[in-house]
N, C-alpha and C positions, 0 to 999 in steps of 0.2 A: 492537377489535373481541373479537380473540381469547381476551383475558383474561375481559373479560363473558363471553361464550359456556361457557368451564370454571368460571365463580363461577355459572351460573344450572345450569349441567349438575351441577356439585356440590348444589347447596345441591335440587335436585329429585331428587338420590340420596338424601342423606341424611334428605328426610322419607320417601321411598320406605319406607329401610330402618327407623327409628322407625316405621315403619306394621307394616310386615313382623314387627319383636322385639316390638313392643307386643299384636297380633293371635295369637304363639305362644306369649308366656310366659302368657295366661292360659288359655289351652286346658291347657296344660303341669299345669297345678297343679286341676286343676278336678278336684275331690273329690263323691264323694256330699253331700247336705242333712244326711242323716239317716240312720247307719249303722243295718247290717239286723240286728244283735243289739245292744240295748239293756241288757245282762248281768243283767236282772231272771232269777232259778230262784223255780223251787217248790219246799221241801222237803218231806222226810214222812221221820219217826222210826221205828223200831219198839224199841221199847221192850222190847217182850218178845224178843226176840233179842238185848238188852242195845244197842253201841253204833252199830244201822247206822241210815246217814244215806243218803238216794237221793233226788238232787236231776233235775228236772224243767223241760224248755223250756218258753216260755209256748204254749199251745196240747196238751199234754198234756194224755188225760184218765184217771183212773184210779178203783179202785175202794177207799174207805176207809171206815170204820167200826170201833167193839169190838164181839165178840162177837156177832158173825154181823149185823151188821148192818148192812150193807153203804150206801153212799150212791155215786151217779155226780159227780166233781169233776173240771173244767177248772181247769186252770193260767193264772192272767192275765197281762198284759203286765207287772201292776205285780209280780209277784212271789206274789200271793195268791190263794190255791186260791178255787172260788165253785161251787156248787151246783146241778149239771144238774140241772130240774126234770123 
């Protein structure tokens, strides 16, 4: 009877240990599903002054346009500029 008690206790301890290890491993490797920054950037080239290149994050607003005819645009999440009406 003493051997049976030890076997049952050992089996219960193993089941409990596996359950605890299984839960903690899943939480330890939790990562966000979507990255905060997808890597998209909008680019503006300054052709007047030479090779000046400026990068903008999505959501940035700028005034662009030639010869003083400036248009307000916003940088989209795909890296493209969109005109603001």
